[in-house]
All heavy atoms as an XYZ file, in Angstrom:
746
protein
N      87.865    116.910    101.051
C      87.983    118.301    101.450
C      89.255    118.876    100.849
O      90.281    118.232    100.780
C      88.020    118.388    102.974
C      88.243    119.767    103.478
S      87.990    119.834    105.257
C      87.913    121.563    105.439
N      89.175    120.093    100.422
C      90.316    120.753     99.797
C      90.926    121.744    100.769
O      90.239    122.507    101.414
C      89.878    121.503     98.547
C      89.156    120.643     97.568
N      89.739    119.579     96.950
C      87.889    120.681     97.113
C      88.868    119.003     96.162
N      87.737    119.650     96.245
N      92.237    121.709    100.838
C      92.952    122.663    101.670
C      93.800    123.515    100.742
O      94.882    123.111    100.343
C      93.833    121.924    102.684
C      94.679    122.875    103.497
O      94.298    124.045    103.643
O      95.720    122.434    104.000
N      93.286    124.654    100.375
C      94.003    125.508     99.435
C      94.334    126.816    100.118
O      93.479    127.491    100.654
C      93.152    125.787     98.180
C      93.877    126.705     97.234
C      92.788    124.492     97.499
N      95.591    127.145    100.108
C      96.066    128.413    100.655
C      96.932    129.049     99.595
O      98.066    128.653     99.421
C      96.890    128.190    101.925
C      96.097    127.495    102.983
O      95.025    127.956    103.354
N      96.595    126.367    103.474
N      96.392    129.994     98.876
C      97.151    130.632     97.799
C      97.629    132.002     98.250
O      96.915    132.736     98.905
C      96.286    130.774     96.552
N      98.840    132.320     97.903
C      99.359    133.665     98.163
C      99.733    134.282     96.833
O     100.376    133.653     96.003
C     100.551    133.628     99.115
O     101.603    132.904     98.566
N      99.301    135.483     96.609
C      99.517    136.165     95.341
C     100.818    136.961     95.381
O     101.204    137.462     96.407
C      98.350    137.096     95.063
C      97.057    136.334     95.148
C      95.989    136.743     94.234
N      96.352    137.490     93.101
C      96.397    136.983     91.852
N      96.128    135.730     91.664
N      96.680    137.747     90.843
N     101.443    137.053     94.240
C     102.684    137.820     94.124
C     102.469    138.965     93.153
O     101.642    138.896     92.272
C     103.808    136.919     93.620
N     103.226    140.005     93.340
C     103.170    141.104     92.380
C     103.901    140.676     91.119
O     104.374    139.561     91.011
C     103.814    142.348     92.996
O     105.177    142.091     93.232
N     104.033    141.560     90.174
C     104.661    141.204     88.902
C     106.179    141.215     89.021
O     106.877    141.603     88.105
C     104.186    142.148     87.825
C     102.700    142.082     87.640
C     102.321    142.183     86.212
C     100.817    142.199     86.125
N     100.264    141.194     85.338
N     106.689    140.779     90.150
C     108.128    140.674     90.340
C     108.524    139.214     90.179
O     107.747    138.405     89.716
C     108.519    141.172     91.749
O     107.924    140.305     92.712
C     108.052    142.600     91.967
N     109.729    138.882     90.595
C     110.197    137.509     90.468
C     109.751    136.631     91.637
O     110.156    135.481     91.714
C     111.718    137.497     90.352
O     112.278    138.044     91.533
N     108.922    137.149     92.516
C     108.426    136.359     93.639
C     107.426    135.336     93.108
O     106.464    135.698     92.430
C     107.742    137.259     94.694
C     107.163    136.430     95.817
C     108.723    138.281     95.228
N     107.643    134.045     93.388
C     106.738    133.037     92.845
C     105.381    133.024     93.557
O     105.265    133.426     94.715
C     107.483    131.724     93.095
C     108.385    132.009     94.241
C     108.744    133.468     94.137
N     104.369    132.550     92.831
C     103.063    132.296     93.417
C     103.133    130.937     94.104
O     103.799    130.026     93.615
C     101.995    132.244     92.319
C     101.799    133.495     91.489
C     100.921    133.183     90.280
C     101.175    134.581     92.328
N     102.455    130.785     95.219
C     102.443    129.503     95.916
C     101.016    129.136     96.299
O     100.167    130.008     96.490
C     103.312    129.542     97.186
O     102.817    130.552     98.060
C     104.772    129.806     96.857
N     100.768    127.853     96.394
C      99.468    127.349     96.828
C      99.641    125.895     97.237
O     100.664    125.263     96.933
C      98.443    127.459     95.718
N      98.639    125.372     97.918
C      98.657    123.963     98.283
C      97.271    123.378     98.107
O      96.273    124.106     98.153
C      99.129    123.781     99.728
O      98.241    124.410    100.624
N      97.207    122.078     97.883
C      95.939    121.377     97.721
C      96.104    119.941     98.184
O      97.175    119.347     98.052
C      95.492    121.418     96.266
N      95.045    119.381     98.727
C      95.047    117.995     99.197
C      94.733    117.060     98.033
O      93.796    117.302     97.266
C      94.009    117.812    100.327
C      93.918    116.348    100.746
C      94.358    118.677    101.513
N      95.506    115.987     97.923
C      95.244    114.968     96.901
C      94.003    114.175     97.317
O      93.996    113.553     98.379
C      96.432    114.014     96.771
C      97.628    114.520     96.009
C      98.778    113.525     96.112
C      97.282    114.755     94.560
N      92.979    114.199     96.487
C      91.730    113.524     96.840
C      91.508    112.226     96.085
O      90.655    111.422     96.483
C      90.509    114.459     96.611
C      90.586    115.664     97.534
C      90.403    114.900     95.161
N      92.242    112.014     94.996
C      92.008    110.784     94.246
C      92.500    109.579     95.037
O      93.475    109.655     95.779
C      92.626    110.845     92.847
C      94.093    111.126     92.844
O      94.543    112.019     93.544
N      94.847    110.375     92.084
N      91.790    108.445     94.918
C      92.034    107.284     95.790
C      93.462    106.736     95.810
O      93.910    106.247     96.834
C      91.065    106.229     95.262
C      89.995    107.002     94.582
C      90.659    108.223     94.022
N      94.170    106.814     94.699
C      95.505    106.211     94.670
C      96.635    107.228     94.725
O      97.799    106.870     94.570
C      95.675    105.280     93.454
C      94.809    104.045     93.600
C      95.369    105.992     92.174
N      96.316    108.483     94.945
C      97.359    109.490     95.070
C      98.000    109.838     93.745
O      97.398    109.700     92.684
N      99.235    110.257     93.801
C      99.955    110.730     92.618
C     100.737    109.576     91.982
O     101.949    109.477     92.097
C     100.891    111.877     93.019
C     101.456    112.737     91.893
C     100.348    113.390     91.089
C     102.378    113.796     92.457
N     100.012    108.686     91.306
C     100.661    107.571     90.619
C     100.911    107.956     89.163
O     100.854    109.139     88.813
C      99.815    106.297     90.758
C      98.475    106.392     90.110
N      98.259    106.071     88.796
C      97.275    106.801     90.605
C      96.988    106.265     88.497
N      96.374    106.715     89.581
N     101.153    106.990     88.291
C     101.566    107.277     86.912
C     100.576    108.131     86.136
O     100.947    109.146     85.537
C     101.827    105.968     86.172
N      99.303    107.749     86.097
C      98.330    108.475     85.275
C      98.164    109.930     85.734
O      98.253    110.848     84.918
C      97.000    107.726     85.259
C      96.074    108.145     84.165
C      94.844    107.244     84.003
N      94.487    106.449     85.158
C      94.672    105.120     85.263
N      95.185    104.440     84.266
N      94.314    104.477     86.350
N      97.948    110.196     87.036
C      97.866    111.595     87.462
C      99.171    112.360     87.245
O      99.134    113.558     86.945
C      97.537    111.513     88.944
C      96.927    110.181     89.130
C      97.589    109.296     88.117
N     100.299    111.693     87.380
C     101.583    112.360     87.141
C     101.680    112.850     85.707
O     102.119    113.975     85.440
C     102.747    111.415     87.441
O     102.805    111.104     88.807
N     101.250    112.013     84.765
C     101.282    112.393     83.353
C     100.300    113.529     83.098
O     100.622    114.485     82.384
C     100.995    111.173     82.446
C     100.773    111.598     81.003
C     102.141    110.176     82.538
N      99.104    113.465     83.695
C      98.127    114.543     83.515
C      98.673    115.862     84.062
O      98.500    116.916     83.454
C      96.808    114.193     84.199
C      96.017    113.141     83.458
C      94.693    112.873     84.150
C      93.885    111.848     83.393
N      92.569    111.600     84.019
N      99.341    115.795     85.207
C      99.913    117.005     85.798
C     101.008    117.582     84.907
O     101.050    118.780     84.651
C     100.458    116.712     87.200
C     101.119    117.886     87.919
C     100.121    119.023     88.139
C     101.700    117.440     89.248
N     101.894    116.738     84.400
C     102.979    117.237     83.555
C     102.450    117.773     82.232
O     102.944    118.781     81.732
C     104.066    116.177     83.306
O     103.491    115.032     82.695
C     104.751    115.771     84.586
N     101.425    117.133     81.661
C     100.834    117.641     80.422
C     100.221    119.017     80.652
O     100.375    119.917     79.826
C      99.777    116.669     79.887
C     100.371    115.416     79.286
C      99.310    114.400     78.903
O      98.193    114.402     79.407
N      99.676    113.493     78.007
N      99.540    119.179     81.759
C      98.962    120.472     82.107
C     100.069    121.515     82.276
O      99.993    122.606     81.716
C      98.140    120.341     83.387
S      97.397    121.881     83.958
N     101.100    121.168     83.040
C     102.200    122.098     83.320
C     102.929    122.522     82.048
O     103.315    123.687     81.894
C     103.178    121.472     84.304
N     103.092    121.589     81.117
C     103.810    121.893     79.871
C     103.040    122.842     78.966
O     103.605    123.398     78.035
C     104.136    120.601     79.120
C     105.247    119.808     79.764
C     105.507    118.526     79.004
C     106.631    117.737     79.643
N     106.911    116.497     78.899
N     101.766    123.064     79.264
C     100.970    123.998     78.485
C     101.220    125.458     78.843
O     100.621    126.348     78.255
N     102.111    125.698     79.793
C     102.391    127.051     80.261
C     103.879    127.347     80.171
O     104.707    126.455     80.330
C     101.919    127.217     81.712
C     100.435    127.055     81.857
C      99.898    125.819     82.195
C      99.571    128.117     81.633
C      98.530    125.643     82.303
C      98.204    127.951     81.745
C      97.678    126.714     82.083
N     104.198    128.610     79.942
C     105.599    129.033     79.909
C     106.182    129.106     81.320
O     107.393    128.986     81.503
C     105.716    130.392     79.228
N     105.337    129.296     82.313
C     105.786    129.457     83.701
C     106.547    128.228     84.187
O     106.312    127.108     83.737
C     104.583    129.693     84.615
N     107.436    128.456     85.129
C     108.103    127.380     85.846
C     107.124    126.900     86.908
O     106.598    127.701     87.677
C     109.387    127.893     86.527
O     110.261    128.397     85.522
C     110.072    126.805     87.319
N     106.871    125.597     86.945
C     105.928    125.023     87.907
C     106.643    123.919     88.660
O     107.193    123.003     88.055
C     104.681    124.463     87.197
C     104.034    125.542     86.337
C     103.694    123.903     88.218
C     102.954    125.029     85.407
N     106.638    124.032     89.987
C     107.291    123.029     90.827
C     106.308    122.530     91.876
O     105.401    123.252     92.280
C     108.507    123.636     91.517
C     109.579    124.097     90.542
C     110.688    124.851     91.240
O     110.382    125.887     91.867
O     111.840    124.392     91.170
N     106.505    121.274     92.307
C     105.679    120.695     93.363
C     106.564    120.162     94.476
O     107.744    119.873     94.269
C     104.769    119.561     92.835
C     105.607    118.384     92.302
C     103.811    120.074     91.789
C     104.785    117.151     91.992
N     105.974    120.046     95.657
C     106.688    119.498     96.819
C     105.654    118.931     97.787
O     104.468    119.246     97.726
C     107.514    120.578     97.501
N     106.127    118.112     98.712
C     105.272    117.565     99.767
C     105.393    118.351    101.067
O     104.750    118.015    102.051
C     105.601    116.087    100.021
C     105.208    115.133     98.896
C     105.657    113.716     99.214
C     103.710    115.192     98.635
N     106.227    119.378    101.063
C     106.398    120.248    102.227
C     106.512    121.681    101.725
O     107.010    121.906    100.615
C     107.653    119.865    103.009
N     106.065    122.641    102.514
C     106.086    124.031    102.043
C     107.477    124.578    101.737
O     107.621    125.531    100.979
C     105.418    124.815    103.164
C     105.308    123.908    104.319
C     105.477    122.511    103.827
N     108.503    123.954    102.299
C     109.866    124.421    102.057
C     110.654    123.471    101.148
O     111.867    123.532    101.074
C     110.596    124.635    103.381
C     110.621    123.400    104.256
O     109.946    122.398    103.920
O     111.312    123.427    105.290
N     109.940    122.579    100.445
C     110.595    121.662     99.498
C     110.971    120.348    100.122
O     110.479    120.032    101.192
N     111.768    119.571     99.431
C     112.460    119.847     98.175
C     111.478    119.950     96.999
O     110.471    119.247     96.960
C     113.390    118.650     98.006
C     112.740    117.547     98.765
C     112.024    118.207     99.906
N     111.804    120.832     96.061
C     110.935    121.127     94.937
C     111.269    120.257     93.737
O     112.429    119.942     93.486
C     111.047    122.607     94.570
C     110.504    123.454     95.668
C     111.221    124.062     96.664
C     109.128    123.730     95.929
N     110.357    124.718     97.523
C     109.069    124.527     97.096
C     107.940    123.394     95.299
C     107.869    124.990     97.626
C     106.746    123.852     95.826
C     106.720    124.641     96.980
N     110.218    119.857     93.009
C     110.339    118.977     91.850
C     109.727    119.665     90.637
O     108.634    120.232     90.734
C     109.588    117.650     92.122
O     110.185    117.020     93.253
C     109.646    116.721     90.937
N     110.395    119.581     89.504
C     109.904    120.157     88.258
C     108.620    119.448     87.831
O     108.632    118.254     87.532
C     110.971    120.011     87.174
C     110.560    120.561     85.819
O     109.462    121.154     85.702
O     111.355    120.401     84.873
N     107.503    120.167     87.801
C     106.213    119.571     87.456
C     106.082    119.259     85.967
O     105.101    118.652     85.551
C     105.084    120.493     87.893
N     107.066    119.633     85.171
C     107.025    119.347     83.732
C     107.767    118.067     83.382
O     107.838    117.691     82.217
C     107.585    120.536     82.941
C     106.709    121.782     83.087
C     107.229    122.944     82.286
C     106.331    124.158     82.491
N     106.771    125.297     81.679
N     108.294    117.377     84.390
C     109.017    116.119     84.177
C     108.202    114.957     84.738
O     108.092    114.808     85.949
C     110.383    116.169     84.874
O     110.966    114.890     84.882
N     107.632    114.101     83.869
C     106.815    112.995     84.365
C     107.570    112.059     85.311
O     107.018    111.618     86.320
C     106.373    112.250     83.111
C     106.797    113.053     81.950
C     107.718    114.135     82.419
N     108.807    111.777     85.000
C     109.594    110.867     85.840
C     109.811    111.479     87.223
O     109.639    110.806     88.249
C     110.939    110.532     85.163
C     111.831    109.734     86.102
C     110.704    109.777     83.869
N     110.146    112.756     87.270
C     110.369    113.415     88.560
C     109.078    113.511     89.362
O     109.084    113.331     90.578
C     110.984    114.799     88.351
C     112.407    114.738     87.842
C     112.986    116.117     87.609
C     114.410    116.017     87.086
N     114.970    117.342     86.802
N     107.967    113.794     88.700
C     106.683    113.892     89.400
C     106.292    112.533     89.976
O     105.832    112.439     91.111
C     105.581    114.456     88.474
C     104.214    114.355     89.124
C     105.890    115.904     88.119
N     106.489    111.455     89.209
C     106.161    110.113     89.711
C     106.997    109.756     90.936
O     106.531    109.043     91.815
C     106.344    109.065     88.619
C     105.170    109.005     87.684
S     105.230    107.612     86.562
C     106.183    108.308     85.235
N     108.212    110.261     91.003
C     109.087    109.977     92.152
C     108.595    110.621     93.444
O     109.021    110.232     94.528
C     110.508    110.436     91.863
C     111.229    109.563     90.888
C     112.665    110.015     90.719
N     113.312    109.257     89.660
C     114.319    109.688     88.937
N     114.817    110.898     89.152
N     114.841    108.945     88.004
N     107.710    111.603     93.331
C     107.164    112.259     94.530
C     106.355    111.257     95.357
O     106.389    111.278     96.580
C     106.315    113.491     94.136
C     105.593    114.069     95.339
C     107.205    114.543     93.486
N     105.638    110.340     94.690
C     104.884    109.262     95.347
C     103.985    109.761     96.474
O     104.009    109.244     97.581
C     105.817    108.175     95.860
C     106.601    107.471     94.780
C     107.483    106.386     95.348
C     108.277    105.706     94.250
N     109.191    104.715     94.768
N     103.190    110.762     96.176
C     102.294    111.326     97.184
C     101.031    110.474     97.301
O     100.363    110.211     96.309
C     101.923    112.750     96.801
N     100.677    110.029     98.502
C      99.474    109.217     98.695
C      98.218    110.079     98.794
O      98.301    111.299     98.965
C      99.745    108.519    100.032
C     100.568    109.517    100.780
C     101.439    110.188     99.736
N      97.058    109.447     98.732
C      95.799    110.153     98.929
C      95.843    110.849    100.289
O      96.335    110.293    101.269
C      94.620    109.189     98.904
C      93.280    109.886     99.124
C      92.121    108.914     99.217
O      92.295    107.768     99.614
N      90.949    109.365     98.849
N      95.363    112.068    100.340
C      95.354    112.836    101.580
C      96.589    113.687    101.787
O      96.605    114.546    102.663
N      97.621    113.458    100.994
C      98.840    114.268    101.114
C      98.572    115.676    100.590
O      97.734    115.884     99.717
C      99.989    113.644    100.325
N      99.288    116.635    101.140
C      99.188    118.010    100.656
C     100.279    118.218     99.611
O     101.451    117.963     99.876
C      99.350    119.029    101.801
C      99.327    120.455    101.260
C      98.258    118.838    102.844
N      99.867    118.664     98.429
C     100.809    119.023     97.379
C     100.992    120.529     97.418
O     100.019    121.276     97.405
C     100.263    118.648     96.000
C     100.605    117.308     95.409
C     100.099    117.232     93.978
C     102.078    117.012     95.454
N     102.226    120.956     97.476
C     102.552    122.384     97.470
C     103.035    122.752     96.079
O     103.797    122.001     95.463
C     103.635    122.695     98.507
C     103.144    122.476     99.910
C     103.233    121.233    100.516
C     102.544    123.516    100.621
C     102.748    121.018    101.796
C     102.060    123.316    101.902
C     102.158    122.064    102.485
O     101.667    121.867    103.743
N     102.590    123.887     95.591
C     102.971    124.365     94.259
C     103.704    125.687     94.378
O     103.356    126.525     95.208
C     101.719    124.570     93.383
C     101.042    123.289     93.019
C     100.015    122.793     93.795
C     101.436    122.569     91.904
C      99.378    121.608     93.469
C     100.814    121.383     91.572
C      99.785    120.905     92.352
N     104.707    125.854     93.510
C     105.445    127.108     93.401
C     105.541    127.410     91.910
O     106.052    126.580     91.145
C     106.825    126.944     94.032
C     107.657    128.199     94.058
C     108.884    128.053     94.921
N     109.856    127.121     94.341
C     111.017    126.811     94.909
N     111.343    127.340     96.080
N     111.848    125.975     94.321
N     105.014    128.567     91.511
C     104.901    128.907     90.095
C     105.474    130.303     89.857
O     105.196    131.231     90.620
C     103.411    128.869     89.661
C     103.269    129.232     88.196
C     102.800    127.501     89.940
N     106.263    130.444     88.802
C     106.828    131.743     88.440
C     106.821    131.887     86.932
O     107.166    130.958     86.209
C     108.251    131.877     88.973
N     106.397    133.045     86.461
C     106.403    133.310     85.031
C     105.248    134.195     84.636
O     104.339    134.463     85.424
N     105.261    134.615     83.389
C     104.265    135.562     82.900
C     102.842    135.013     82.937
O     101.893    135.758     83.127
C     104.617    135.999     81.472
O     104.633    134.874     80.614
N     102.685    133.715     82.758
C     101.357    133.108     82.818
C     101.181    132.284     84.105
O     100.422    131.327     84.161
C     101.085    132.257     81.580
C     102.115    131.156     81.356
O     103.112    131.091     82.105
O     101.938    130.365     80.413
N     101.873    132.697     85.150
C     101.840    131.984     86.426
C     100.464    131.882     87.048
O     100.108    130.839     87.600
N      99.667    132.956     86.970
C      98.313    132.917     87.534
C      97.487    131.806     86.890
O      96.851    131.010     87.577
C      97.596    134.258     87.344
C      98.093    135.341     88.278
O      98.576    135.010     89.376
O      97.994    136.526     87.910
N      97.497    131.763     85.573
C      96.718    130.753     84.843
C      97.273    129.359     85.095
O      96.505    128.401     85.249
C      96.720    131.068     83.353
N      98.592    129.228     85.155
C      99.210    127.930     85.401
C      98.831    127.395     86.773
O      98.452    126.223     86.913
C     100.730    128.037     85.271
N      98.906    128.252     87.776
C      98.560    127.828     89.135
C      97.087    127.438     89.220
O      96.746    126.409     89.807
C      98.888    128.933     90.132
C      98.712    128.582     91.607
C      99.555    127.372     92.007
C      99.075    129.784     92.483
N      96.224    128.222     88.609
C      94.792    127.904     88.614
C      94.532    126.557     87.940
O      93.730    125.750     88.431
C      94.007    129.008     87.918
N      95.226    126.283     86.851
C      95.021    125.032     86.111
C      95.480    123.808     86.891
O      94.765    122.802     86.950
C      95.741    125.104     84.766
N      96.658    123.872     87.506
C      97.137    122.698     88.245
C      96.310    122.475     89.515
O      96.041    121.332     89.886
C      98.655    122.749     88.554
C      99.463    122.694     87.262
C      99.048    123.939     89.392
N      95.883    123.555     90.156
C      95.023    123.397     91.335
C      93.681    122.790     90.953
O      93.173    121.914     91.660
C      94.808    124.741     92.033
C      96.003    125.306     92.790
C      95.692    126.698     93.298
C      96.421    124.388     93.933
N      93.112    123.214     89.830
C      91.839    122.639     89.362
C      91.988    121.153     89.081
O      91.105    120.354     89.413
C      91.352    123.389     88.128
N      93.121    120.771     88.496
C      93.377    119.365     88.199
C      93.429    118.537     89.485
O      92.827    117.463     89.563
C      94.689    119.249     87.419
C      95.035    117.913     86.804
C      93.997    117.499     85.770
C      96.413    117.985     86.164
N      94.132    119.037     90.494
C      94.225    118.327     91.775
C      92.861    118.265     92.454
O      92.435    117.218     92.942
C      95.269    118.979     92.710
C      95.268    118.304     94.075
C      96.657    118.894     92.094
N      92.138    119.378     92.467
C      90.816    119.426     93.104
C      89.850    118.460     92.455
O      88.973    117.907     93.118
C      90.250    120.837     93.063
C      90.990    121.789     93.939
N      90.842    123.143     93.819
C      91.900    121.605     94.929
C      91.627    123.748     94.707
N      92.276    122.812     95.378
N      90.012    118.256     91.145
C      89.158    117.338     90.396
C      89.595    115.879     90.572
O      88.995    114.980     90.011
C      89.177    117.731     88.922
C      88.239    116.904     88.073
O      87.089    116.672     88.500
O      88.648    116.470     86.971
N      90.637    115.666     91.359
C      91.141    114.295     91.548
C      91.725    113.709     90.281
O      91.694    112.496     90.076
N      92.229    114.583     89.393
C      92.820    114.169     88.115
C      91.811    113.394     87.282
O      92.166    112.537     86.489
C      94.092    113.327     88.325
C      95.164    114.058     89.088
C      95.230    113.969     90.471
C      96.095    114.839     88.438
C      96.206    114.650     91.183
C      97.066    115.512     89.134
C      97.137    115.422     90.509
N      90.518    113.643     87.522
C      89.466    112.937     86.805
C      89.205    111.532     87.325
O      88.466    110.767     86.735
N      89.822    111.194     88.481
C      89.688    109.844     89.030
C      88.889    109.784     90.323
O      88.535    108.717     90.768
C      91.077    109.261     89.314
C      91.938    109.122     88.098
C      93.293    108.526     88.418
O      93.688    108.493     89.590
O      93.955    108.099     87.476
N      88.658    110.931     90.960
C      87.999    110.922     92.263
C      86.510    110.656     92.155
O      85.898    110.867     91.155
C      88.235    112.260     92.974
């Protein structure tokens, strides 16, 4: 089951936020971490992840930092995105999580 709560921002500096449940069996281990960072690096927007809605926030473009999150299956991943292509970036990372990083 997916738990997604997205809030939209105007074209100001207010970041877009959303959350999604990790559905893949082993959570956010090395392979999904690399897939997430590769996806994030395809966008100019700043993309951050956290295990709580108020952080601490981790740069989603750093594979080492993402792996340190160590989120298990069933954990909620929170995203915070800011930038000109933020809408597309948020949609892409949420789709990746919903798809279980291709492992679910």
